[in-house]
N, C-alpha and C positions, 0 to 999 in steps of 0.2 A: 898578735892574736892567733890562735890556733884555728883550725877549720870548723870546729864545733861551737865555738864561742857565739856566733851570729845566727845560729839556727833558731833561737827563740825571738828573733825580730819578725814582726807581721810582715808577711809579703801580700801584694795584691795581684792575683793572676789577671791578666789582660792581655790584649794583642794590640800593638800599635807599631807603626814603622818609626825607625829613628835613623840617624846618620852617625857613623863612626869614624873617628880619626884614629889611627894607629902610629904611635911613636916609630920614626924610622920608615914609614911608608909613605907615599905621595897619594893624594886623594883622599876621597871619603868613601865609605862603604855603607850601603843601605842593608841594615838588619831589622830583624823583627825583635821586639821587646816582649818576652812572654811572662815575666813577672817583674814587679818593682816594689821596692821598700825604701825607706828613708836613707838607708846606707848601702843599697847596691840594686843589681838588676840581673836577670837572666836573659841573655841575647841568643839570637840564632841567625846565622848567615853564611855566605861563602867567602869569609875572610879568615886566614890562618892567623892565630894568635897563640902564644904560649903564656904560662903561668908567670905573672910578673911584669908582663908587657904594659906600659903606660898608654892609656887610651882617653879619648874624649869622646863623650856621647851627647848628641843634640837631640833632647827629648822635647816633644811639643809642649808648649805652654810653660817651660821651664828653661830651656836653652842649653848651652853647653856645659857639660859637668865633667870634670876631671876624675879620672879613678885609674885603677890597675886591675888586670885579669887576676882573679882569684883561683879559677879552675877552668879546665877545658874538657869536654867529652864530645866526640864527634864534631857536629857544626854548632854545638851550643857551647856557651861559655858564661862564667859569672863574672861581674865587675863589681868592685868595691869602691864606692865613690869617696873621694878625698874629704868631701863635706857632705853632711846630711841635707837632703831635699826634702819638699813636700810631695810625696807620690799622688796625693789626690788632685793636684794641679795638672797632672797628665790625662786625668779623665774630664776634666772641665772642657765645656764646648770652646772650639777654637774660634777667634773673632769676638765681635762685641754684640752678638745677638742679630747681625744683620741677616737679611733674607738671601740665602744663597742662590736663589733661583734667578735665571737671566731675565732680563728686562721684559721681554715679551710674555714670560709667564707670570710675573708679578702684576702686570696690567690686567690679565684675565682673571687672576685671582681676586682682585678688588672688586669685581663685578661691574667694570665699566662697560659701556655699549660695545666695545670691541670683543668683550668675551662671549657675546651672543653669536653661535655659529649658524651659518646658513645651511640649510639642506640643499643639496646638488641633485 
């Protein structure tokens, strides 16, 4: 596949954090995902990769995806996924709709007697 063949694929601009594993390097790198499509993504971070490097990216609500670096420019790089994904999943809320507020905030929001503040 040449460089211009994938330019017609719809990309979704977004900003989310992801973890990146680079073949041959130990550990994981925290990166920013700038755009995402079914076949790949643009990432940005303080990790040095070169074109052709095999990587894995952990994108929220999707999980670990294998791919390879398609291009590099400064701190940004493109990743071509080995298999297509559904990029809409990354925009879905994390969790099952649970209230993210701490317990003491949830009780106040329910209008319990504890929610009434006294004046000092």
